[in-house]
C-alpha positions in Angstrom: -65.0 29.5 0.3 -62.4 27.5 2.2 -59.1 26.9 0.5 -57.3 23.6 0.9 -54.1 23.8 2.9 -50.9 23.2 1.1 -48.9 20.2 2.5 -45.6 21.3 4.1 -42.8 20.2 1.7 -40.0 22.4 3.1 -38.3 19.6 5.1 -38.4 17.3 2.0 -36.8 20.0 -0.2 -34.1 20.7 2.4 -33.4 17.0 2.7 -33.2 16.7 -1.1 -30.8 19.6 -1.4 -28.6 18.2 1.4 -28.4 14.9 -0.4 -27.5 16.5 -3.7 -24.9 18.7 -2.0 -23.4 15.7 -0.2 -23.3 13.7 -3.5 -21.6 16.7 -5.3 -19.1 17.0 -2.4 -18.2 13.3 -2.5 -17.9 13.3 -6.3 -15.7 16.4 -6.1 -13.4 14.8 -3.5 -13.1 11.7 -5.7 -12.4 13.6 -8.9 -9.9 15.9 -7.1 -8.3 13.1 -5.0 -5.0 13.6 -6.9 -4.8 17.1 -5.5 -6.5 16.8 -2.2 -5.8 13.3 -0.8 -2.8 11.9 -2.7 -0.1 14.3 -1.4 -1.1 13.4 2.2 -1.3 9.7 1.4 2.2 9.8 -0.2 3.6 11.5 2.9 1.9 8.9 5.2 3.4 6.1 3.1 6.9 7.6 3.2 6.7 8.2 7.0 5.4 4.6 7.5 8.2 3.1 5.4 10.8 5.2 7.3 9.5 4.0 10.7 9.1 0.3 9.7 11.7 -0.4 7.1 14.5 2.0 8.1 14.6 3.6 4.7 13.7 7.1 3.5 11.7 6.5 0.3 10.6 8.8 -2.4 7.2 7.9 -4.1 6.7 9.2 -7.6 3.1 8.5 -8.1 0.1 7.1 -6.2 -3.0 6.3 -8.0 -5.8 3.8 -8.5 -9.3 3.7 -7.1 -9.3 4.0 -3.3 -12.1 1.5 -3.1 -10.7 -1.5 -4.9 -7.0 -0.9 -5.7 -3.9 1.3 -5.2 -1.0 1.7 -7.6 2.4 3.0 -6.5 4.9 3.9 -9.2 8.6 5.1 -9.2 9.6 4.3 -5.6 13.2 4.9 -4.9 15.4 4.8 -1.8 16.6 8.3 -0.8 18.8 7.1 2.1 19.2 4.3 4.7 18.1 5.6 8.1 19.0 2.6 10.4 21.3 -0.4 10.2 18.6 -2.9 9.2 19.3 -5.7 6.7 17.2 -3.9 4.0 19.7 -1.6 2.3 17.9 -0.5 -0.8 14.4 -0.8 -2.3 13.3 0.4 -5.8 10.0 -0.3 -7.4 8.8 0.6 -10.9 5.2 -0.3 -10.2 3.3 -2.0 -7.3 -0.4 -2.6 -7.6 -2.5 -3.7 -4.7 -6.0 -5.0 -5.4 -8.4 -5.7 -2.5 -12.0 -6.0 -1.5 -12.7 -3.6 1.4 -15.9 -5.5 2.4 -13.6 -8.4 3.3 -12.5 -6.4 6.4 -15.9 -7.1 7.9 -15.0 -10.8 7.9 -11.6 -10.2 9.5 -8.1 -9.2 8.6 -7.1 -12.7 7.6 -9.9 -12.8 5.0 -9.0 -9.4 3.7 -5.3 -10.4 3.3 -6.3 -13.7 1.6 -8.5 -11.9 -0.9 -5.9 -9.3 -1.8 -3.5 -9.4 -4.8 -0.1 -7.8 -5.1 1.4 -7.2 -8.5 5.0 -6.0 -8.7 7.0 -4.9 -11.8 10.6 -3.9 -11.8 11.5 -4.3 -8.2 15.1 -4.1 -6.9 15.7 -5.3 -3.4 19.2 -5.2 -1.7 19.8 -7.0 1.6 23.0 -6.1 3.4 23.9 -8.7 6.0 27.5 -7.6 6.5 26.7 -6.2 9.9 24.9 -9.3 11.2 26.5 -11.5 13.8 27.8 -14.9 12.9 27.0 -16.7 16.2 23.7 -18.1 14.9 21.4 -15.7 16.9 18.8 -13.7 15.0 18.9 -10.7 17.4 15.1 -10.9 17.7 14.5 -10.0 14.1 12.7 -13.3 13.3 10.6 -13.0 16.4 9.0 -9.7 15.2 7.6 -11.1 11.9 3.9 -11.7 11.9 2.4 -13.8 9.1 -1.4 -14.1 8.7 -2.9 -17.6 8.3 -3.3 -17.0 4.5 -1.2 -14.8 2.2 -2.3 -12.7 -0.7 -1.8 -13.6 -4.4 1.6 -12.3 -5.4 2.9 -11.7 -9.0 6.5 -10.4 -9.3 8.0 -9.7 -12.7 11.4 -8.3 -14.0 12.9 -7.9 -10.6 16.4 -8.0 -9.0 17.3 -9.4 -5.7 20.8 -8.9 -4.2 22.3 -10.2 -0.9 25.5 -8.8 0.5 27.1 -10.7 3.4 30.5 -10.9 5.2 32.8 -12.2 2.4 30.2 -12.8 -0.3 27.8 -11.1 -2.6 25.1 -12.7 -4.8 22.4 -11.4 -7.1 19.4 -12.7 -9.0 18.3 -10.7 -12.1 15.1 -11.1 -14.0 13.3 -12.7 -11.1 9.7 -13.7 -11.7 7.5 -15.2 -9.0 3.8 -16.1 -9.0 2.2 -17.3 -5.7 -1.5 -18.1 -5.4 -3.5 -19.4 -2.6 -4.2 -22.7 -4.4 
């Protein structure tokens, strides 16, 4: 009597186990992102701010879903590294919402679809070291603005400007800017 051959299912089982293990690994990374990813992301943000803003910042908390939003809380200036006009920056909360699939349609579409929500910001500009001869020393030539800006909501913020012979401040600033 001839026995029927069993179909080979070993590759299917291996593939299923690899898929399950990959899913468990990704889920574990997502659940443990506060321990595995966040410290490195905070360090990257602090180094980027130091290089681009000339301020050494301390970030208290970084959270949110990596896929649709990021939330930064308790940002304070530790020290001013260079003689740029930005002298101090403090944020209670900054939330950035975005759609990552918009990157496939270009950076302008990604920026236009984003939303920035700021609570309790304090921004100090120190213009006392700036020249009075009308030149901008190339500062304005370095600013790049995309064709469309994101939606911006700013609440309970303070803005101060210090210049040669004057100082002015705005407390309780609220600003809402939408694409429309």
